[in-house]
N, C-alpha and C positions, 0 to 999 in steps of 0.2 A: 504494500500500500504506500509506504514512504517513497519507494522508488518511482511509482507511478505519479505521485504528487510532485516529486522533483522534476520529472520529465514534463509534466503539464506546465508547471511554473516556469521552467526553462524555455519551453516553447512559447509561452505567453510573453516572456521577456523579449525573445527574439522578434516576435511579431510586432511588439510595441516599438522596439528600437528601429527595426527596418521600416515600419510604416511611417514614422516621423520623417525619416530621411527621404522616402519616396514622396511623401506629401510636400516636402520642401522643394523638391525638384519638379514635381508634376503640376503644382499649382500655377495656373496661368497668371493670376494676379501677382504672385510673388515674382515670377519671371519678368513681368512687365515693370514692376517696381525696380528690379535690379537693372534692367535696361535704362530706365529713366534716371536712376541714380548715377549710372556710369556716364550718362549724357550731361551730368552736372546739375540735375534738379535736386534741390535740397530736401524737400519734404519726403519723397520716396526713400531717400537715404535714412532719414529720421525714423520713418515707419518701419523700415527693415531693422533698424537698431532696436526698436520697441519689440518687434516680433522675436528677434533672436534673444533678447534679454528676458522676455516674459513667457514665450511659448517654448522656445528651444532651450532656455536656461543656459545660454552660451554667451557669457559676458565678453569673452575675447572677440568673437565675431561681431557682437552688438557694438562694442567700442569702436571697431573699425568703421562701422556704418555711422555711428554718431560723429566720429571725427570727420568723415566725408560730409555729413550734413552741416557740421560747423564750418568746414572749409568753404561750403557754399552758402554761408551766412544764415543758417537756421540756428537761432539762439537757444531754442530748447535743446537742440543737439549738442551745442557747446556746453550747456549746463550739465547735462547727463554725462557727457564725455569727461567733464571735470570730476563728477562724483565717482565714476568708475575708475578713473585714473588715480584719484586720491586714495581710493580703497586699496590700491595695489602697493602703496608705500607707507612710510612712517614720516613723522615730523622731519622737516628739512630735507627729505629725500628728493631725488630727481622727479619722482612721481608727483610729489606735492607741488613742486615748482611748475611742472607741466599742467597740473590741474588748475593752478592759479592763473595760468595763461588762458585756459578755456573759460574760467569764471570771469576773468577780466574782460575778455572780448564780449561776453554776453551781458555783463553788468554795464559796460560802456554803451551797450545798445538798449539799456533800460529794462533788462530782464531781472525782475525783482528777486526771483529765487536764486539766481546766480550771485547777486550782490549779498544776499543772506548767507549763501554757502561760502563765499569768499570771506565774509566776516567770521564764520565758524572756523574756517581754515586758519585765519590769522589768530583767532583766540586760542586755538589748540597749539599754535606755535608760541604762545605766551606773549603775543603782541596785542594787548588789550586796546591800545590807542588806535591801531590800524583796524582792529575788529570793529570798534565803535564807529569808525568812519564808514565802513561798508554796511553795518547794520543801519546806520542813519540813511544811507542811500536806499537800502531796501525798504525801510519804513516810509521814506518820502514817496516811494513807488507803490505804496499800499500793502506791503508785506507785514502781516500781523506779527509773525515771529521776529522779524527785524525790529519792530517797535518794542516788543517785549524785551528783547536783548538790549536795546538802547536804554530802556528804563532800568534794567538790572545793572548794567555797567555804569550808569550815571549816578547811582545811589551811593 
């Protein structure tokens, strides 16, 4: 009975693994988004990043698409590229420096989440004054968390 259960579970795992790969390649919408992304359209790149991060659970591939979307001026892509890049490193690492570039680009374009994330990065680096600057920018753009952090750091 145990042997049969192992065979059934093993077969089920193989079906699940192979079906997700087939779905990724056979889905016409995904193929079209890849074509559009390669043509330089930012939103399809961002949506592919979302798909790989949330459906495929493949942050490495997702990051590649978020970076492409950021390169094509999708600020949501820049912000998430910053998050995924920051998660790869530690304080003062090359990953954090690269993440700061993504956040900065999006924050300069008035993306409130990126400003708040830059504030958090600076705060974790022990740079409260710089963090406060970015939290204020986020707050001015309507980010509630940014406003809460301004209040907390100003006390």
